N, C-alpha and C positions, 0 to 999 in steps of 0.2 A: 503494497500500498505505499503511495506516498502520503508526506507530509510536508505541509509546510511553516515555519517558522519563520519570525524576524529577527535578525541579532545587526548588531553593529560590529564594524572591523576597524581599528586602530590603527594607525600607520605604520604601527609594526608590526601588523596580522596577527595584532589577538582579536579574538571573536570573544564577544559579549553576547547572550541572549538575551532578548528582549523577554522570552516569557519561558517556561518550564519548559523541558527538552526529556522525552523519558524515549528507551529505545530500549527496546532487549535484546537486538545482537547487533556484533559490528555491522554499518550502515557505509555506503556510501552517497558522498550529496553534490548537488549543484549548485555553483554559488553566482548569483546575478548582483552583479554590484547597481546599485541606484546612484543617480545624480543628484540627486534632493538628501539632504540630511534629516530631514523630518519625519520621525517615525510613522509607519504606518497605521500602528495599532489603532490610532482613532478612526481612522478610515473604514477599518476590517468589522469595527464596534458599531458603526453608526450605518454602514450599508450590508454587513450581512452576515454571518456565524460561522463555525464550523460544517456547518450543512452548505450554506453557500461554496464555502472552499473545496468540498466535496465533491461538489456538483461539479465546478471548475473543473479538478482534475481527473474525473471521471470523461470529460469530452475532451481534456487533451489525449488520455489515453485514446478513448474511441476513437479520436481523428486525426491522432500523431502522424500516419501515415499518407493522406491525405495534404496535409498541410505542413508536412515536413518541409526547415527553410526558411519558414514564411514567419512572419512576423502576426499575430493573432490579437484581436482584442477582443474581450468576453465580458457579457453582462450576465453574471452566474454561469448559465451554460446556455447561454447565447451568443453564437459566432455576431458582433457588430462588425467588423472589417478587419481584412487580413491582407498584407503587403509584404513584398520584398524585403523591405527597409525600415529602420525606424520613425526616420524622418517623413516615409510617405503614411505610416498608420497614422501617425501626429494629426499628419496634414487632414486623413480621411474621417477622427473622430474630434475635429475643432468642436470647442464649446460641450461635451460630452465629459461627465465628471465621472469620477466612481468605475473605472472599468479596469478589470484586469489586462496586462500588455504581457505578452511574453513571445520569444521565440520558439519556435516548436522543433525538434530536434528529433533525428529516426530513433527509434528502439536502440539500434546497435551501435548510435553516436556515442562517443566519450568525448564530453567536454570539460577544459580545463580551463582555470580562470587564476591570475596572478597581479597583483599590485604593483 
């Protein structure tokens, strides 16, 4: 099962989770660095809840192959827009608030991120 959790990473690469993380076994993670330093927790609490996050993750799993390599914007589990680049998708959703935007990777893709 996929889990989404918010964390802060300082300039030394130290990770601080902003909510409890409970895992039962060693796990892999994909890290997406956000441009804005403001915490997302307020947005999550007003725009949705764990059920909304689960619906988004289920949508991503079900549509991964169709949208692999694309950016998608979701409102819950409803596709609002998709594009090849982040600037393109931002242009498509101008004026929309509280959308979940993510780049979709094929299941076998290994993603690495660095600071």
